[in-house]
N, C-alpha and C positions, 0 to 999 in steps of 0.2 A: 652335429654341426655346432661349432663354437663361434660366438660373436663377441669380440672384445673391443671395447672403445677405450682408447688410450688418451689420457688428457695430456698430450704433448705435441710438439711440432714434429712432423716426420723427419727422420735423420737427414735426408737430402736437403731440407730447408732449414735445419737447425743451425743457428749461428754458432760459430766457434766460441767456446767458453760461455755459452748461454746457460740458463738455469737448468738444473737437472730435473728429471721427472720426480715429482713428490708424491703422486698418487696415480693409481690405475683403476678404472671402472671396468668391471668384467660382467658379461652376460653369458650364461650357458643354457643351452636348450635341452640338455639331458644330464642326469645325475652322474653318469659315467664319465663325463668330461670335466667335472668340477675339480677333482683332486689334481689331475695333471695341470690344468689351467692355473689353479692357485699356486701350485709348486713353482711353475715358471714365473709367475708374477712376483712371488716372494723372492725368488732368486735374483730377479732384476732389481728389486728394492734393496736387497742386501748389498749389491754393488754400489748403489747410490749412497746408502747409509754409511758404508765403510769409508767413503771419501771424507766425511765430516766427523764421524764418530760422536755425534751429538744426540742421536735419538734412535729408537727402535722402530718396529713395524707393527701396525695394527691391521688385521684382516677383519672386515665387518661384513656380515651377511645382512643385506638390506631387505631382501625377500627371497623366496626360493629361486635359485638360479642367478641372482644378482648380488655382486660383491664389490667392495672396494678394498684395495691393498694400498696402504699409505704409510709414509713416514709420520711418526707421532712423537712429539716431544715428551708426552707423559709416559711413554714406554722406554725403559732403560735401554741404552745401546747394547746390542748383541742379543736382544730378546724379541720375540714375536708374540703378540697377544691376539686373541680372537674375541670378537664380540658380536652381538646381535643388535640391530637397530631397534629402537623401541616402537 
């Protein structure tokens, strides 16, 4: 079972022309779900990043099963970096 917490307004309540999603917080209950879940989140961030072409994407592992996928100005556009929280 995957539990994903998105830091955004649900689509039905999202105002037209409102701010795009800049980060996603993800929680996975099994290792087998991590790869597919992160791929989906990165694909969503690619769509957002392509609109501005100003930054890349950083995937951060916070602890086992917990990740953030976010637009990051320190990552060059068109690239995705991985990191571990300290």
